[in-house]
N, C-alpha and C positions, 0 to 999 in steps of 0.2 A: 498329514493332510495339508494341501496347499491353502495358504491364506487367501481370503478374498482380496481382489484388487481395490486399492484405495482410489476413490474418485475425488478429484480436485477440480475446482473451477476458479480461475484467476482472472480478475478484471483490472483494467487500467483505463485512464481517461485521456485519450490522445487529443491534441489540439494543434491545428495548423498555425504555424508561427512564421515570422520573417527570419531571414538569415542571421540577424543580429541577436536573436534569442538563444540562450543556452540550450533550449529544448530542440532547436533545429538540428544539432548534432546528436544530442543525447537520445532522442526518441528512436531513431533508426537503430541505434545500438541496443536499446531496451528491447525493441521488437525482435531483432535477430537473436539476442541471447535467450529470450523466452522461447522462440522456436527451437533453438538448439537444445535447451534444457528439457523441453517436452520430448524431443526425439530421443534423448539419452535415457529417459525414464519410461518410454512407452512399453517396454516388456513387462513392467511390474506396477506402473501407476498410470491411471487414466487421467489425463490433464486436458481440460477444455479451456481455451483462451477467449476471453470476452473483452469488448470495449463498451464504454458508455460515453457518448459524445453528442455535441451539437451537430445539427445537420451540415453546417459548413466545414466540419472537421472530418467528414467521412472520407474525403479524397486522399488522405495520407495513410489510411489504415490498410495494412497488408491483408491479402486474401485469406491467410491462415487464421484470422480472428473471426469469431462470431460477433457480428455487430448487433447490439441490442437496440431497442426503440430509442430514437433520438430524445435527448433531454429537452424539456420544454419550458424550463425556467432557469434563472440564475440568481445570484445574490443581488443583482441590480433590480430585481423585482421586489426585493424585501427592504431596501434601504436607499439612502442618498449618499453618494460618494464623490469625492473631488475628482478622482480619475476613474473613468469608466472601464472596468474590467469584468468581462462576462465569465465569472467564476461559478462553476457548478457547486451544488450542495452535496456534501458527503453522503447524506442519507438518500439522495436521488440516485447517485452512482451505485451505491450498494443495493438499493432497491431494484435497480435494473437487473443486477445479478441474481437476486432472490427470485425475481419473476421469471428469469430465463433458464435457471439451472436447478436441478435436484441433487447435485453433488453433495456428498456428506460434509465436505470441508470447503470453505471459501478462502480465497487469498486476495487481499488488496495490496497493491504497491503503488507508490507514486510513479508517474510515467517516465521519470528520469532515473529510475532505479533499475540497473541491469542485473542479470542473474548469472551466477556461475553455472557451468554445465550440470553439476550434481545437485542443483538446488531442489528440484522436486523429489529426488531420491532421499535427501536428508529430511525434508518435510515429512515424507512418508515414514521414515525411521522414527522421527519424534512422535508422530501420531501413534505408531505401533508401540511406543514405549510409554504411552499413557497421557501424553500432553494433549489437551483438547482445545487449547488456545495459547498462542505464543507470538511474541514480537521478536523479529530478528534485526539487530542493528547492522547497518551497512559499514562498508569500508570506503574511504575517500581516496581516489587515485588522481594523478594529475589530469588537468583538463585537456591536455594534448599528449599523444595523438587521439583523434576523436572520430576516425572513419570506421565504418563497419569492417573494412579490410584489416584494420588494426586490432580487432577484438582478441586474437590470440595473445597479443602483447598485453592487452588490458587484463586478461585472465592471469597473466604471469606477474602482474604488478601487485605486491602485497598491500600497499597503501597504508592508511592509518584508520584506526577505529573512530567511529563517529557516534556521538551521543543521541542524535535525533531518532525519531520513530517514523519509519516509512515502509515497513513490511509487516503485514498482519495476517495471521492464520487463525481461523476460528470455525466452529461448527455452524453449519447452516441453520440448525434448529434453534440456535441461540439468538440469531439476528432479530427476530420479532420483539425480543426483550430489550433491545438496545435503546438508549436515550442519547440522541445525537444533536438535539436542537436543530438549528439551521446553519451550523458551521459550514463555511465554504472552503473548498480546496484552494491551495496556493498561498495560504496564510497561516499564522501561528494558531495553535489550539487543535488543529485537526488530529495530529498524532496523539496528543495528550488525551483528548476525549475518547478516541477509539481505543487506545490502550486501556483506559480505565474501564470501559465497557467490557472488554475482553476479560480483564481480571475479575470484574464483578460477577460475571455469569459463567465462568469456567469452573470445572471441578479441579482441574490441575493446570494452572497457568504459569508461564515463565517468560521473563524478558531475557533473551539470549544475547549475550554480549561477545564482542571480539571474535566473530567468526568470519570466515572468508566465503560467504555465500551470496552476497550482493555487493554491488559497488556503484559509486557515483562519480561522474567526471567533474573534478574541481569542487570548490566549496564557496562559491561567490555569495550565496544567501541574499540575492537581490530583494527578496520579499521583506527583508529587515529595514528597508529604506523608510525614512520618515513620511514620504509621500503616500504610504499605505497605512498610516496610523488609524484612519477611520475604518478600514477593513479589519485591522487587528482588534480594534475596540469592539466591533460588531461580533467577531468570533469569540472574544472573551465573554461578552454578555451572553451569547447563545450557549457557549460551553459551560459557563457557570450555572445557568438555569438548568441545563441538562444534568449536571452533577448534583444539584439540589434534589432533583427528582430521584436520582439513584440513591442518594442518602435517605430520602423519605421512604423509599420502597424496601431498601435492604439494610438500613442502619448506617451510621457514620463509617466512612471508609477512609482509612489513613493512607493517603496516596504516597506518603514517604516510605511505606513498607512494601511497595510492589517489588517482588523479588527479582533479582537479576542473577544470571548464572553464566558460566562459560559452557560451551557445548560439551566439553569432556565431563562436566558435572551432571549432565542431563540423565545419566543412567545411575546416579547415586541413590 
């Protein structure tokens, strides 16, 4: 008997930036690799691509994405910051996906995370092997070349394993249980709080390390600059409060024990 087709919904948060921003080159690469990966999987996996964006960012979004309702607030509505950065809230971005899609599984990736062509096929394999929530660590490749015409070379570059969290897969029906506080994108704590929510609500969760499924151009980590300390402090407060709520609901959770595996171990 033929297995039912897995339905995936994948959302990113595009932003119109100036040429000096790393995202100026990274986002077109992300968009094109998402399109290619969806095409490679279309015979066995239904993948819908979504964006959550502010109104002024619509102009850079390719036509193959479904554009959700524009975001109507940012972290600037919730606090005072030295440098004004209109950063969206994680829960608003994921909320747009929840409102727009009934796919069984959701995917969220940072908008500078590009996909290997087999990405959705491997996600499907992991789901069919019993994982209902997982985080896939990226690989970092050189910042140059960075044109969409160079994507075949990017695919061929092994790069280095990176410890950050920027690719998340989870069941749609778990999302209403998430405690995310008001953490904003683009700063520390986003990956941590989302990872812990996945682990807390999954029946079989894994952090999958050292795989060649996603990649990032360079590793400048401009968000670590001291000029953004007030944003980082905001996210830490919001994330800590959200974790306290999780602990109260589900009991103390030892974050040091979140499991990590290599992809070849996933069938053990």
